[in-house]
N, C-alpha and C positions, 0 to 999 in steps of 0.2 A: 315309792312304790315297795311293798312287802315281797320277800322271796319265798319259794317252796319249802318244805322241810328237807329236802337233800339238799339244795345249795345253801339252804339256811345254815346247815350242819358244816356243809365246807367255810363259807365265811365266818361261822362263828370261831373255826378253826384258825384262821387267816389273823381274824382281830386279836383272838387272845394270845397268840404266838408273837403278835406283835409289842403287846401293852406290857412295860414294866413291872407292873404290879402283879399281873399273873404270869411271865413266861419263864419264872424263876421255880414253878408249882409241879410236883409229879404227874405223873402221864392220869392217875384216876380223877385229882380235882380238876386238873382241865378238861377231862373229858366231861365232867358233870356241870362246868360251866358252860361249855361249847353248846349243851343240850337246853341250855336258859336264853341263850342269844338271838336275837331277832336282828334283820337286817333291812335298811329302807335308803332308797338311794334318791339323791337331790339334783337338780339340775344347777347349773351356775345360777347365781343371786337366788335360788329359793330360800326361805327361810326356815332352820331348822329348829329355833325355839325363838319366841320373843320374850322381852321383859315383859313380867305379869302373867306369863303362862307357868301351870302346875308344873313345879320341878320333882319329877320322882323317878329319874333312870339314868343311869351313866350312858352317856353318849363317845361312843370309842369312834374314831376316825380310820376307815379299815383303807378307804383309796380316796384322793384329792386333797384338798383344803378348806380349813373352814375358820372365819374371822371371827374372835369375842369382841364386841363392842358395847358403848353404850350410848346413849344421845343426851346432849345436853338440856337445859330449859330452852332453849332457842331451839334445839333439835340438829346442834352441830354434833357429828358422830366422833366419838373417842376411840381410838382401838386401843385394846387391852394386851391382844397377842394373838397369834396366828396358830392354828393345829394343824398338824402334817399326821401322816399314817403313822398309827399308833398312839398318839396323843388324845386325851379325854378331856372331858368336860363335864359339868351336871356334878361332881363327886359332892358338894355340900347337901346335896338330896340324900345322901346316904345316913345323913344324922339326923336331918328335921324335916319334917315337912313345910312347903312354903313355894314361895314362886320365883323362878328366875327375874336376876336384877338386870340381866344383859341382853343384849342379843346375840344368835349365832346366824351365818349366813355363809349360805357354800358358796367358795369363790371359783371353781369350776366345778365340773361334774365329780360329784362326791357320793360315797357310800358311807353310812354308818351303822355301826353296832350299837345295839341297844338292849342294856338288863337291867331289869325293875329293881328298886330299892328292896322290896321285899327279899327278891332274889340274891342280892349282893348281900345284906346284912345276914341272910343265913350263913353263907358263904364265910364272910368275916369272922362268925360264930363260931365256924369249925375249922377255919385257917389262918388264924393270927397273924402269920407273914404277910398276908393281903393287906391287913390294916398296917402292917408297919411301914409295907412298900407306899403306901397311901399317904402316910405321915412323911416319908421322904419327900413325896412330891408337893405336899402342903409346904414344906421347909423350901424348897427350891421355887416354889410360886411366892413365898413371900420375900424370898430374897432378890427375885425378879420384881416384885413390885417397889421395895425398899429402892432400888436401882433407878425404878419409872419415877418415883418421888425426889429422888436429888436431881434427877435431869430437869424435873418441872422446876425445882428450888432455884436451877439455873436460869436470870433472867436473859441472857442474851440466848439468842437462838443457836449461833454459832457454835457455843457451849452445849448446847444440849447433843446435838449434830454429833460435834467431835466426840463425846461422852458415849453416843451409840454406836460409833463406828469402832471406838475403842473397843468395847464390848464384842460386836461382831470377830474382830482380830484377834479375844483372847482364846477364842474355838478354834483358831485355823493352824495350830502349833507353831512350827519356826517359818512358817511362809506368811509374807505381808500382802499377799493378794484374798482378799475377801469377794464373797458374793453376797448382795444385799438381798436380805429375805423377805422384802416385799418394795411393791411398787412405789414411787415417788408420791402417789397418791396417798398410799395406805401409811407409808413412812411419816408424811405431814400429819394425818390425824394422830398417829402414834406418839409425835413429838410435839403437838399442839401449833402448827403453823400453817403454812399453806405450800401447793407444789411447786409452785412458781419461787418460792424462797428458798426450797429445798435445791431447785435446779440451780438457781443466782448463786446460791452458798459452795454446792459442790465446783460451778466456773470458777469462784473466787480463791477457794483450796486448791485445785488446780493448778492456778497463775501463778500462786504462791509457792507452787514447787514442794506442796502437803502431800496431794494426792495426783492420781493419775486414772481416770475413768477409763474401761473397757467396754465392748459390746456385751451383752447379756448379763446387764447388772453386775459385772464383774469391776471391781476396784481395787488399786494399787495404792498402800498406803506408804508413803516415800517417806513421813518425818513424823511420826507420831505424838513426839514430846512438842514438836510446834504445833502440830494439829491441836493439842488439849490448851498452849496457850495463846492460842490465835484468838 
């Protein structure tokens, strides 16, 4: 459901201020971008777009979470990434006309802000720093894709899980406690295995003294080297 003019301006401001490709800009261009933003709300489980849909807008998560995934020929879901407030998708539409190759689904009640290709292309021409920030984001996603490829190159599911946990730990500074960023079901989809296997391997890691599981998806990494060699 789209918002009215006043609420759209407020939500546009919130979206623009969240996104790294915009929030470095001076006030004037920020205000211009806000005027072009529209907002749409989705309930949990609703599709934001599907593979094959026309790709003509940048989608910015203002509230909630969105999972981006593909379907194999057999219909099996392969999770690509999860978007949180401030994250965006659909950026490839900025450079060429085409269709989405993946699916975007609201994981809970979610609000999305949209900027059309034509509007954003005008901003890219007038404010080159936006283009540099988008290229930086492409670079981050390429690195993430390469890590994902490395994980799938590992034949053992234990290695795939261990590499994922090690990456989660990288963002925790000096702490050895991580919060899993997704459910076991989504993690299984992300790593190409089953939720039952994820649960079993976590139990095995815990029994071996490598990790300790805590409530609310928190996990203590007790022996990272041992985990990677397990």
